[in-house]
N, C-alpha and C positions, 0 to 999 in steps of 0.2 A: 871457820874451821872447814878444811876441805874433806872430801870423802875418804881419801886415803888415811889422813891423820885420825879421823873418827874411828875407822876400823882398827888402826894401830892402837889407839887408846883402849878400845874394847879388849883387844888381845892382852895389853898390859894389865888391865883390871882383872881379867881372868887368871893371868899368871899370879897376881897378888892374892886372889881368892884361893888358888891352888896352894900357894906357899903357906898361907895361914892354915889351911886344912891339914897340910903335911906336918906343920909344926905342932898342931894340936894332938897329933898321934891318933892311934886307933882307940876305940872305947875300952879295949883290954889293956891299953898302955903301950902296945907294940909299935914298932917303927913302921911307917908307911912307905912302901916302895912304889915307884912309878908303874902304873898299869893303864896308861893312856890308851885310847882306842881311836881308830881312824874315823874321820868325818869327811863327807863330800858336800859342803854347804852350797846351797843354791841362793841366787838372788843378790849376791854381793858384787864387788868389782871383779873384772875378769881375772886379775891376779891378786888375790888377797894375801898371798905369801904362804910359806910352808906352815906357819903357826896355826892357820885355819884348817889344816888337814887333820888335826888331832883335837880330841876333847880330853882335858885333864881328868885323870882318875888315879886312884891309888889302891893298893892291896896290902893288907896287914902282913908283915913278915913273920909273925908268930905262927909256927906250925900248929894246926888244929883250929886256928881262928880264921885266917885268910879273908877277913871281912873286907869288902870293897867299900871305898869311900870316894864318892864323886862330888867334888865341891860345886857350889852354885856357879852359874855362868851368866854373864851379860851378853855373850855372843849367841848362845843357842837357847831356844825356848823348849826345853825338854828334849824329846827324841825327834822333833820335827827336822826335816832336812833343810828347810829354808831358815836363813838367819833370823834371829829374834827381831832385829830392827826392821827387817823387811816385812815380817808378819804384822808388826805393830803399825808401821806406816801405811801399808796397803789397806789394812782394815780401818785405820783412822781416816783415810781419805775416801773410803768407800761411800759413794752416793748412789747406791743402787748398782746392781750388777748388769747394766746394759751390755748389749753385744759389743758395741764399740769399745767400751772400757775393758771388758774381758779380753778382747782381741789385742788391745794395746799392752795390757799386763802380761799376756801370754807372749807377745813378741819381745818385750823388753826383759821380762824376768822368768819366762817359762811357767807362769802360774795359770793353770786352767780353771775353768768354771767350777768343776767338782772340788778342787782344792780351796777355792775362795769360799764355797759353801761350807766346807768342813771347818775352815777357820772362823767363819761367822758363827757357826753352831758352837764351836768351842768357846768363843768369847761370851756368847749369849746364854749358853746352857751349862757347859762343863766348868768354865772358869768361875762363874757366879756361885756354883755349888761347892767349890773347894773350901776346905776349912781355912786356908790362907785368906781367901777373900772375905769369908764370913767374919773373920777377926779384924781384917785390915780396913774394911769399908767404913767402920766406925770412926776412923781418923779423918774422914772427909765430911765437912759441913759446908753447904748443904749436901745431902747424899748425892752420890754419883748416879747419873741416869744409866742404869745397866743396859738399857736398850740401845745406848749409843757408845758402848765399849768397842774399842779402846780409846776412841777419840775423846770421850768425856773424861776419861782418866788422865790422858795426856795433857789436857787443858788445865788440870789441877796443879801441874808442876810449873814453876816459874823459870824465867830466863828465855834465852834465844831458843829457836826450834831444836837445835842439836842438844842443848842442855836439858830441855824438857824430855827429849827422847832418851838421853842417857839416864836421867833420874827415874824414868819409868822402867827402863831395863834393870836398873839397880833394885828398884822396888819389887820387880817380878822375879829376881834371881832366886829367891827361896823355892819358887815353883819348878826350877829347872833340874832338881835332883830329889831323890828320895832318901839319900844317905847323908845329906849335910846336917851338921849339928846346928839347927836354927832355933 
């Protein structure tokens, strides 16, 4: 699978997640109207296409409710500006944050040392403290080495590297929103 088709597949999957969220309607039963919001994702191909300029989201059409529903995403990891696949791959290949490695990541993806440290802290402290992970980690035997996240988690999925990455992004999708019905 080439890079472009991988990004296109992620966009199609997000469209499917958005369609399912819209079909499920609001908690009050109201119709959901499009209320997507702009994104300027970093770290992907130079031309990801116009679909990556927006995050799918909806707003209830019922006056007085107006509840926002943002479906899970396999493209974005929450509110981070870098694409989820970039965050996972960069941190999975991390073998120390040597100056050369940081310089190369900065040159190719625009990722600086402070950002890499924040990502590492998120994986090692914030992610492992989430309710999602506390419930999900029991699915893995033997237990995932949390000090080696996300690499240790990526290795638990089967298939070719692109399939493993896709499976991990699908696994993490519930973390990408607070309004999804999961």
